[in-house]
C-alpha positions as CSV (number, residue, x, y, z in Angstrom):
1,M,-35.1,-121.5,-168.5
2,P,-34.3,-119.5,-171.7
3,R,-36.1,-116.2,-172.2
4,D,-38.3,-115.6,-175.2
5,G,-37.3,-111.9,-175.3
6,N,-40.8,-110.6,-174.9
7,K,-41.3,-110.3,-171.1
8,A,-42.8,-107.0,-170.1
9,I,-43.0,-105.6,-166.6
10,C,-45.1,-102.5,-165.8
11,V,-43.6,-100.4,-163.1
12,I,-45.8,-98.0,-161.2
13,L,-43.5,-95.1,-160.2
14,A,-44.8,-93.9,-156.9
15,Y,-44.3,-90.9,-154.7
16,N,-47.0,-89.8,-152.3
17,C,-49.8,-91.1,-154.6
18,A,-51.8,-93.0,-152.0
19,N,-55.1,-91.2,-152.9
20,V,-55.0,-92.0,-156.6
21,L,-53.0,-95.3,-156.7
22,E,-56.0,-97.6,-156.7
23,N,-57.5,-95.8,-159.7
24,T,-54.2,-95.9,-161.6
25,Y,-53.7,-99.6,-160.8
26,K,-57.2,-100.6,-161.9
27,R,-56.8,-98.8,-165.3
28,I,-53.7,-100.8,-166.2
29,P,-54.6,-103.3,-169.0
30,A,-53.1,-106.3,-167.0
31,P,-53.2,-108.9,-169.9
32,S,-50.7,-106.8,-171.9
33,V,-47.9,-107.2,-169.3
34,D,-46.4,-110.1,-167.5
35,R,-46.0,-108.5,-164.2
36,I,-47.0,-105.3,-162.4
37,I,-44.8,-103.9,-159.6
38,L,-44.6,-100.6,-157.7
39,V,-41.4,-98.7,-157.0
40,D,-41.7,-96.2,-154.3
41,D,-39.4,-93.2,-153.9
42,A,-39.6,-93.0,-150.1
43,S,-43.2,-91.7,-149.9
44,T,-44.2,-90.0,-146.7
45,D,-47.9,-90.9,-147.1
46,N,-49.5,-94.4,-147.0
47,T,-48.7,-95.3,-150.6
48,L,-47.1,-98.6,-149.6
49,E,-50.1,-99.5,-147.3
50,V,-52.5,-98.9,-150.2
51,A,-50.2,-101.0,-152.5
52,K,-50.2,-103.8,-150.0
53,R,-54.0,-103.8,-149.7
54,L,-54.3,-103.9,-153.5
55,G,-51.8,-106.8,-153.6
56,I,-49.2,-104.9,-155.7
57,E,-45.7,-106.3,-155.5
58,S,-43.8,-103.3,-154.0
59,Y,-40.2,-102.1,-153.6
60,T,-39.0,-99.0,-151.9
61,H,-35.7,-97.2,-151.4
62,E,-34.3,-93.9,-150.0
63,H,-35.5,-90.8,-151.7
64,L,-33.7,-90.5,-155.0
65,G,-35.8,-88.1,-157.0
66,Y,-37.7,-88.7,-160.3
67,G,-34.7,-89.8,-162.4
68,G,-33.3,-91.9,-159.6
69,N,-36.6,-93.7,-159.2
70,V,-36.8,-94.4,-162.9
71,K,-33.3,-95.8,-162.9
72,Y,-34.1,-98.0,-159.9
73,S,-37.2,-99.2,-161.7
74,I,-35.3,-100.1,-164.9
75,R,-32.7,-102.1,-162.9
76,K,-35.4,-103.8,-160.8
77,G,-37.3,-104.8,-164.0
78,I,-34.2,-106.3,-165.5
79,E,-33.4,-108.1,-162.3
80,L,-36.9,-109.6,-162.5
81,G,-36.2,-110.8,-166.0
82,A,-37.9,-108.1,-168.1
83,D,-37.0,-107.5,-171.7
84,Y,-39.3,-104.3,-171.6
85,I,-40.0,-102.0,-168.7
86,V,-43.1,-99.9,-168.9
87,D,-42.8,-96.9,-166.6
88,L,-46.2,-95.5,-165.5
89,H,-46.7,-92.5,-163.2
90,G,-48.5,-93.6,-160.1
91,D,-50.6,-90.4,-160.0
92,G,-52.6,-91.6,-163.0
93,Q,-51.8,-88.6,-165.2
94,Y,-50.8,-90.6,-168.2
95,D,-53.4,-93.0,-169.6
96,P,-52.4,-96.7,-169.0
97,G,-54.5,-97.6,-172.0
98,A,-51.5,-96.7,-174.2
99,I,-49.5,-99.6,-172.8
100,P,-50.5,-102.3,-175.4
101,Q,-49.6,-100.1,-178.4
102,A,-46.4,-99.0,-176.8
103,L,-45.3,-102.5,-176.2
104,E,-46.2,-103.5,-179.7
105,K,-44.0,-100.7,-181.0
106,A,-41.1,-101.8,-178.7
107,R,-41.4,-105.4,-180.0
108,E,-41.0,-104.1,-183.5
109,G,-37.4,-103.3,-182.5
110,Y,-37.6,-100.0,-180.8
111,D,-35.3,-99.6,-177.7
112,L,-37.1,-96.6,-176.3
113,V,-40.8,-95.8,-176.9
114,L,-42.3,-92.5,-175.8
115,G,-45.9,-91.8,-175.2
116,S,-46.5,-88.5,-177.1
117,R,-49.2,-86.1,-176.2
118,F,-48.5,-84.1,-179.4
119,I,-49.0,-86.6,-182.3
120,D,-52.3,-84.7,-182.6
121,P,-51.2,-81.2,-181.6
122,R,-54.8,-80.2,-180.6
123,Q,-55.1,-83.0,-178.0
124,P,-53.0,-81.5,-175.2
125,L,-55.2,-78.3,-175.2
126,Q,-58.4,-80.4,-175.3
127,D,-57.0,-82.3,-172.3
128,H,-56.5,-78.9,-170.5
129,M,-52.8,-78.6,-170.7
130,S,-51.9,-74.9,-169.9
131,W,-50.8,-72.7,-172.8
132,A,-47.5,-72.0,-171.1
133,R,-46.6,-75.7,-170.9
134,Y,-48.0,-76.3,-174.4
135,L,-45.9,-73.6,-176.1
136,A,-42.8,-74.5,-174.0
137,N,-43.1,-78.1,-175.0
138,I,-43.5,-77.3,-178.7
139,G,-40.6,-74.8,-178.6
140,L,-38.2,-77.2,-176.9
141,S,-39.2,-80.2,-178.9
142,S,-38.7,-78.3,-182.2
143,I,-35.1,-77.5,-181.3
144,E,-34.4,-81.0,-180.0
145,R,-35.9,-82.6,-183.1
146,V,-33.4,-80.7,-185.3
147,V,-30.3,-81.2,-183.1
148,L,-30.9,-84.9,-182.4
149,S,-32.3,-85.6,-185.9
150,L,-35.2,-87.6,-184.4
151,P,-38.6,-87.3,-186.0
152,L,-40.5,-87.2,-182.7
153,S,-43.5,-85.0,-181.9
154,E,-42.5,-84.7,-178.2
155,F,-39.4,-85.2,-176.1
156,H,-40.8,-84.4,-172.7
157,T,-43.2,-87.1,-171.8
158,G,-43.2,-89.2,-168.6
159,F,-44.7,-92.3,-170.3
160,R,-42.0,-94.6,-171.5
161,V,-41.1,-98.2,-172.5
162,Y,-37.4,-99.0,-172.0
163,S,-35.8,-102.1,-173.5
164,R,-33.2,-104.3,-171.8
165,N,-30.9,-103.5,-174.8
166,L,-31.1,-99.8,-174.1
167,A,-30.4,-100.3,-170.4
168,E,-27.3,-102.4,-171.2
169,T,-26.0,-100.0,-173.8
170,V,-26.1,-96.5,-172.4
171,A,-24.3,-95.1,-169.3
172,L,-27.4,-95.2,-167.1
173,D,-25.5,-94.5,-163.9
174,N,-24.2,-91.2,-165.4
175,T,-27.7,-89.7,-165.9
176,S,-29.4,-87.2,-163.6
177,N,-31.5,-88.2,-160.6
178,D,-33.9,-85.4,-161.4
179,F,-36.4,-84.7,-164.2
180,L,-33.5,-84.1,-166.6
181,F,-33.0,-87.9,-166.8
182,G,-36.0,-88.1,-169.2
183,F,-34.3,-86.1,-171.8
184,E,-30.7,-87.4,-171.2
185,I,-31.8,-90.9,-171.9
186,I,-33.2,-89.9,-175.3
187,A,-30.0,-88.1,-176.1
188,Q,-28.0,-91.2,-175.1
189,A,-30.2,-93.5,-177.2
190,R,-29.7,-91.2,-180.2
191,F,-26.0,-91.1,-179.7
192,W,-25.7,-94.9,-179.7
193,N,-28.0,-95.2,-182.7
194,L,-30.7,-97.0,-180.8
195,K,-34.2,-96.9,-182.2
196,V,-36.5,-94.4,-180.6
197,G,-40.2,-94.2,-181.5
198,E,-43.5,-92.9,-180.1
199,V,-47.2,-93.7,-179.8
200,P,-50.0,-91.4,-178.8
201,V,-51.0,-91.1,-175.2
202,R,-53.7,-89.1,-173.4
203,C,-52.8,-87.0,-170.3
204,S,-55.1,-85.5,-167.7
205,Y,-54.6,-82.1,-166.2
206,K,-57.9,-81.7,-164.4
207,E,-56.7,-83.0,-161.1
208,E,-53.5,-82.3,-159.0
209,H,-50.6,-84.3,-160.2
210,T,-46.8,-84.5,-159.7
211,S,-45.9,-82.3,-162.7
212,I,-42.7,-80.3,-162.6
213,S,-43.2,-76.7,-161.3
214,I,-42.8,-73.6,-163.5
215,P,-39.5,-72.5,-161.9
216,R,-38.1,-76.0,-162.2
217,S,-39.4,-76.1,-165.8
218,I,-37.3,-73.0,-166.6
219,L,-34.2,-74.6,-165.1
220,Y,-35.0,-77.8,-166.9
221,A,-35.1,-76.0,-170.2
222,F,-31.6,-74.6,-169.7
223,Q,-30.4,-78.1,-168.7
224,T,-31.7,-79.6,-171.9
225,F,-29.7,-77.1,-173.9
226,R,-26.6,-78.1,-172.0
227,T,-27.4,-81.7,-172.8
228,L,-27.7,-80.9,-176.5
229,A,-24.3,-79.1,-176.3
230,L,-22.7,-82.2,-174.7
231,Y,-24.3,-84.4,-177.4
232,L,-22.9,-82.3,-180.2
233,A,-19.5,-82.3,-178.5
234,A,-19.6,-86.0,-178.2
235,R,-20.5,-86.4,-181.9
236,I,-17.2,-84.7,-182.8
237,G,-15.2,-86.7,-180.3
238,F,-15.3,-84.8,-177.0
239,R,-17.2,-87.2,-174.8
240,T,-18.3,-86.6,-171.3
241,R,-19.5,-89.1,-168.7
242,L,-23.1,-88.9,-170.1
243,F,-21.9,-90.3,-173.5
244,A,-19.3,-92.7,-172.2
245,P,-18.6,-95.8,-174.2
246,P,-21.0,-98.7,-173.2
247,K,-18.3,-100.8,-171.5
248,A,-16.9,-97.8,-169.6
249,H,-19.6,-97.9,-167.0
250,V,-19.8,-101.6,-166.3
């Protein structure tokens, strides 16, 4: 049967989120997607048991880390026939209510749609983001906006919509299995002139979530600078594995 090019699958990215999974799942605007699945990164709690009770189609694998789990979710979504893969954190931090608008944006021709907390720069603080994270995000995003020439208000969000075209264009296998994946995929999309856009998303900081720790945030910042250096090198012809030609990783 031919595809209409519009199938969207929402993937709940899960890691030890049993206690909040039901709330996250019930907040997903189900009519906006064709299928909801859960991809579990080898949780040690009863996440999979909760998913089974809720009737969520679930997949699991050995522990891969955040980036590894996202890559698995993208591949699984494509395997299931998706043209768009919505990645939603299972801890409920990002508001699933942004899914319809994000998919509408993707269907306008955007290969990567980010949910930005900073379109209204006052909103993160109103949602109780710490000042340290707030200033760090603004500082990093300001640098990245200039280097990548992308007019985005934020580069470090965990709410994403990936297109099949993006997954089949960039060197997905050559990206990090850790949190750095989130920035590397933006740099790859920019390098291959794919369309990157954003929509507003709300984010909760009142409860305990799976956010990256402060020490790892510092390491992550230096890693993003390295990624920018690799991007600039690739632009003048010195390509690394991260910016390999599309067919080089097939």
